[in-house]
C-alpha positions as CSV (number, residue, x, y, z in Angstrom):
1,M,-20.9,-56.4,18.7
2,S,-18.7,-53.4,18.4
3,E,-19.9,-50.1,16.9
4,H,-17.9,-48.3,14.2
5,T,-16.7,-45.0,15.6
6,E,-14.6,-42.2,14.2
7,A,-11.5,-43.7,16.0
8,D,-11.9,-47.0,14.2
9,P,-9.7,-47.4,11.2
10,S,-11.5,-47.6,7.8
11,P,-11.8,-51.1,6.5
12,Y,-10.3,-49.6,3.3
13,A,-7.4,-47.8,4.9
14,D,-4.9,-50.2,3.3
15,V,-6.7,-49.8,-0.1
16,E,-6.5,-46.0,0.1
17,A,-2.8,-46.1,1.1
18,A,-2.0,-48.4,-1.8
19,L,-3.9,-46.3,-4.3
20,R,-2.5,-43.1,-3.0
21,D,1.0,-44.5,-3.6
22,E,0.1,-45.9,-7.0
23,F,-1.4,-42.6,-8.1
24,A,1.0,-40.2,-6.4
25,G,1.6,-37.2,-8.7
26,V,-1.6,-38.0,-10.6
27,H,-4.4,-37.6,-8.1
28,S,-4.6,-36.0,-4.7
29,A,-5.3,-38.0,-1.6
30,T,-8.8,-36.5,-1.4
31,T,-9.5,-37.8,-4.9
32,V,-8.4,-41.2,-4.0
33,T,-10.5,-41.2,-0.9
34,R,-13.6,-40.1,-2.9
35,C,-13.0,-42.9,-5.4
36,V,-12.7,-45.5,-2.7
37,E,-15.9,-44.2,-1.1
38,A,-17.7,-44.2,-4.4
39,A,-16.5,-47.7,-5.1
40,H,-17.6,-48.9,-1.7
41,F,-21.2,-47.6,-2.2
42,G,-21.3,-48.8,-5.9
43,A,-20.2,-52.3,-4.9
44,L,-22.9,-52.4,-2.2
45,E,-25.6,-51.3,-4.6
46,V,-24.7,-53.7,-7.3
47,T,-23.5,-56.8,-5.5
48,G,-24.7,-56.3,-1.9
49,Y,-21.3,-56.5,-0.4
50,A,-18.1,-54.5,-0.6
51,H,-15.0,-56.7,0.0
52,P,-11.8,-54.6,0.1
53,S,-10.4,-56.3,-3.0
54,L,-13.5,-55.4,-5.0
55,V,-13.5,-51.9,-3.8
56,E,-9.9,-51.6,-4.7
57,R,-10.5,-52.8,-8.3
58,I,-13.4,-50.5,-8.8
59,A,-11.6,-47.4,-7.3
60,R,-8.5,-48.2,-9.4
61,K,-10.6,-48.1,-12.6
62,H,-12.2,-44.8,-11.5
63,L,-8.8,-43.3,-10.9
64,H,-7.5,-44.6,-14.3
65,V,-10.5,-43.0,-16.1
66,L,-10.0,-39.7,-14.3
67,A,-6.4,-39.7,-15.3
68,L,-7.3,-40.4,-18.9
69,V,-9.8,-37.5,-18.9
70,A,-7.3,-35.1,-17.3
71,S,-4.7,-36.1,-19.9
72,E,-7.1,-35.5,-22.8
73,R,-7.9,-32.0,-21.5
74,G,-4.2,-31.3,-21.7
């Protein structure tokens, strides 16, 4: 059994990269990372697992909501 270390890539690295590209110009990379992390923990709490596709869907919804709020603030 291998341990996860700082050098190991995140299991969500591809998810983060895709969402950074999708939301470029809307959200910073830091915001995308925070949404992915929040989605990961939320999925674990609610379903007991955090498959990358589930984390991606949740994080994308978070990012859409944040964009909507930002646009309403003008």
